C-alpha positions as MATLAB code, in Angstrom:
seq = 'MQHVPISRARYMQENRNMRFEQALEGWSQGRLTQAEAALLLGQCERSFRRHIERYEADGLDGLLDRRLSQISKRRASGTEVDQVVHLYKGGFAGWSVAHFHSKYKAEFAGARSYSWLKSVLQDASVVTIAKRQGKHRIKRERAPLAGMLLHQDASTHR';
ca = [
     -14.589  -33.884   12.008;
     -15.773  -36.472    9.678;
     -14.317  -36.946    6.172;
     -17.101  -36.887    3.386;
     -15.761  -38.316    0.138;
     -16.105  -35.699   -2.816;
     -18.318  -36.839   -5.768;
     -16.617  -37.271   -9.039;
     -18.517  -34.615  -10.775;
     -17.704  -31.966   -8.021;
     -13.791  -33.335   -8.295;
     -14.044  -32.746  -12.177;
     -15.651  -28.997  -11.373;
     -12.984  -28.129   -8.870;
     -10.292  -29.120  -11.489;
     -11.818  -27.316  -13.866;
     -11.805  -24.246  -12.525;
      -8.062  -24.525  -11.177;
      -6.943  -25.336  -14.726;
      -8.891  -22.257  -15.885;
      -7.609  -19.834  -13.521;
      -4.046  -21.147  -14.553;
      -4.666  -20.687  -18.392;
      -6.182  -17.389  -17.444;
      -3.322  -16.199  -15.718;
      -0.889  -17.229  -18.387;
      -2.888  -15.513  -20.731;
      -3.211  -12.435  -18.716;
       0.442  -12.195  -18.258;
       0.977  -12.894  -22.262;
       2.937  -16.461  -21.521;
      -0.032  -17.978  -23.595;
      -1.857  -16.878  -26.565;
      -5.937  -17.474  -26.344;
      -5.367  -20.560  -28.637;
      -2.787  -22.171  -26.450;
      -5.046  -21.568  -23.341;
      -7.818  -23.110  -24.848;
      -5.768  -26.186  -25.890;
      -5.038  -26.647  -22.475;
      -8.222  -26.739  -21.521;
      -9.332  -28.617  -24.445;
     -11.594  -26.458  -25.777;
     -11.752  -23.880  -28.988;
     -10.836  -20.273  -28.567;
     -14.470  -19.565  -28.782;
     -15.264  -21.342  -25.739;
     -12.095  -19.889  -23.623;
     -13.518  -16.163  -24.541;
     -16.877  -17.170  -23.313;
     -15.364  -18.358  -20.080;
     -13.394  -15.336  -19.512;
     -16.674  -13.255  -20.161;
     -18.643  -15.738  -17.640;
     -15.274  -15.214  -15.399;
     -15.412  -11.623  -15.332;
     -18.833  -11.094  -14.696;
     -19.541  -13.439  -11.915;
     -16.454  -14.799  -10.870;
     -15.843  -18.674  -10.316;
     -19.530  -19.098   -9.891;
     -19.941  -18.178  -13.454;
     -17.823  -21.093  -14.770;
     -20.222  -23.876  -12.638;
     -22.010  -26.428  -14.126;
     -25.661  -25.553  -13.555;
     -26.719  -29.195  -14.352;
     -25.020  -30.319  -10.951;
     -27.309  -28.265   -8.974;
     -30.284  -29.321  -10.465;
     -32.501  -31.824   -8.949;
     -33.571  -34.726  -11.842;
     -37.308  -34.387  -12.940;
     -37.683  -37.873  -12.491;
     -36.757  -38.087   -9.070;
     -39.206  -39.505   -6.667;
     -40.442  -37.508   -3.911;
     -39.995  -38.117   -0.163;
     -43.855  -38.789   -0.199;
     -43.656  -41.502   -2.612;
     -40.702  -42.990   -1.130;
     -42.597  -43.222    2.468;
     -45.908  -44.693    0.652;
     -43.847  -47.369   -0.918;
     -42.222  -48.467    2.261;
     -45.262  -47.933    4.352;
     -47.378  -50.372    1.799;
     -44.555  -53.155    1.787;
     -44.343  -52.985    6.092;
     -48.588  -52.658    5.780;
     -49.387  -55.791    4.327;
     -46.344  -57.123    2.102;
     -43.479  -57.608    4.795;
     -41.719  -60.852    4.257;
     -42.329  -60.861    0.631;
     -39.858  -60.895   -1.755;
     -39.152  -57.587   -3.694;
     -39.852  -59.226   -7.327;
     -43.129  -60.380   -6.079;
     -44.008  -57.122   -4.261;
     -43.214  -55.195   -7.412;
     -45.675  -57.349   -9.597;
     -48.502  -56.596   -7.171;
     -47.068  -52.550   -6.711;
     -47.300  -52.273  -10.451;
     -50.660  -54.421  -11.009;
     -52.721  -53.347   -8.216;
     -51.124  -49.815   -7.109;
     -50.693  -48.711  -10.587;
     -46.964  -48.077   -9.750;
     -44.801  -46.584  -12.311;
     -41.446  -47.149  -10.894;
     -38.865  -50.079  -11.895;
     -37.981  -53.100  -10.057;
     -34.355  -51.847   -9.318;
     -35.575  -48.388   -7.800;
     -38.089  -50.218   -5.772;
     -35.381  -52.737   -4.140;
     -33.135  -49.742   -3.849;
     -35.869  -47.858   -1.598;
     -36.661  -51.006    0.679;
     -33.056  -51.691    1.127;
     -32.189  -48.255    1.850;
     -35.109  -48.332    4.474;
     -33.689  -51.287    5.830;
     -36.966  -53.351    5.414;
     -35.497  -55.726    2.997;
     -32.311  -57.236    3.403;
     -29.020  -56.936    0.789;
     -28.755  -60.510   -0.391;
     -25.083  -62.256    0.143;
     -23.359  -62.198   -3.281;
     -23.064  -65.732   -4.639;
     -20.074  -67.553   -5.682;
     -18.600  -67.547   -9.239;
     -21.382  -69.019  -11.852;
     -18.386  -71.105  -13.412;
     -15.381  -72.368  -11.731;
     -11.933  -72.879  -13.589;
     -10.568  -76.263  -12.834;
      -7.505  -77.813  -14.171;
      -7.426  -79.342  -17.710;
      -7.863  -83.098  -17.803;
      -4.885  -84.857  -19.408;
      -5.388  -86.473  -22.741;
      -3.212  -88.674  -24.830;
      -1.486  -86.871  -27.390;
      -1.231  -83.622  -25.358;
       1.866  -81.566  -26.159;
       4.766  -82.490  -24.324;
       7.194  -79.950  -23.395;
      10.986  -80.385  -23.936;
      11.694  -78.231  -20.955;
      13.243  -80.933  -18.325;
       9.756  -81.219  -16.660;
       9.246  -84.197  -14.512;
       5.492  -84.898  -15.696;
       4.996  -88.195  -17.347;
];
């Protein structure tokens, strides 16, 4: 079985659910007041009460952050991605992504950004990912100048 990494949002969701169950258990057993339980969760009492109502109505599914399950309205469809890859392979293979993007915007009325286009072409293995370059500035030893501070710590330099 292959280990699939969990996304940060999914991890936070599960962590929030576990903490809510612990706070709810403490409140229902009388060890915590609603204010203390809400403070543990980092929310106000009113939000804690709303979470209790949602939990009693729908269980843990009622506490899910519904934004995580929605697909973005701006997400490109699979056909649009396929069209871009097919277009690049068809007549622009070997072009740099920057040149292809300018052609894509001008002649084909493409509305997507350069970085989106580049990542789509790289994911399709049509364009290679460039090797990272070295540092822009390389640190070097300071040049010795007359009048530089001489340390009186028994160092051996002149």
